[in-house]
C-alpha angles and dihedrals in degrees: 000000000000087000087080094071102081091042098049097043097048092045095048091052092055093051113035111006090060090066094082112054109130127077092206114130120261134166120276120251123190096172124117121239110317129178117247140170101198097114108103119235114269120240115277114272121217136170087270097052109126124230094253089052091049090053091048091049091049091052091050091050089051090057104279113223093003089058092046093048100048109141099192142345139198122197122185126180152114131290135200112203125201126195119211114291092005123130094189124073134219109229122221147143131253139193130190125192120186133178116173106312093341121105138184120185129182127182118187117190096146137204088027101037139007123171141173130183132176133191113189096190094271110038139014137231124202131186083220112059116233096029108124125198118216115228101270093217091066100057143043126002093350093074090060087074090057104040093113097043124105112275095032124103128193121203137173126264127193113267116261108221102302096343124101115228137209136163129223119199126180128212091270093054096254107154138199123179115207130198117192137188106251091212095057105010089231117149105250098170139010134180126207125187114210131165093349096311132096118226117201130197126190122190120207106168134030141182132190115238116186091334096313124110110233123191106230099178121031138154131207136200135191124188114214136161093267092050140273122325112209134186136178122204132195119191112216102175136023129190120182133196099001120148111265122191123228089241089074087069097047113144097250 
């Protein structure tokens, strides 16, 4: 069961930890998940919409400036973990705390599995030695906030069923492929290659919290030699822009 650790941690970083990247000030919010409709409608998407316009629409649907300016985020929820070739899941709980480029993730599926990993903005700590965490600002949803900055390129991808696709690559070659719903511009899937593997995330349910789109239900898959790892996550509680002390990201 310890094989789950690299998979779960890398995937979680690409999906949720990337939501809080900017140190800009924003108001505190201690409320749990609450429905909202303050996100403006994204520009209409057609068959002729260019990749840069798709990226811009996706950022707007994610919350625009409120998404870019998130100061911190806490996600708490449940997880169902599947080993390769297994039809039964191992239930557990997870929590993710982010502040800027700092991340703390805990997954508790005791007695089978218990894991903690911390990234303090420069280096990482893992309760399992040898498990490295990629810088969360270089992958996943975080790169949406940088698509129009120098060093980033946006290119077209073939559509996937009814989803429109585009790719964002930074100056170091870090790549994230996005697939969005043309009706809403919401990111439904994204793929991130890292260390020779491709990590995939698929979102199935969202809710707006203080003008930011939060994925409540999402699943993730990783293909490896021994088979496909699979995990399903359900977010139960969200807190945005609360003060978080540096001790939360202590290397232990």
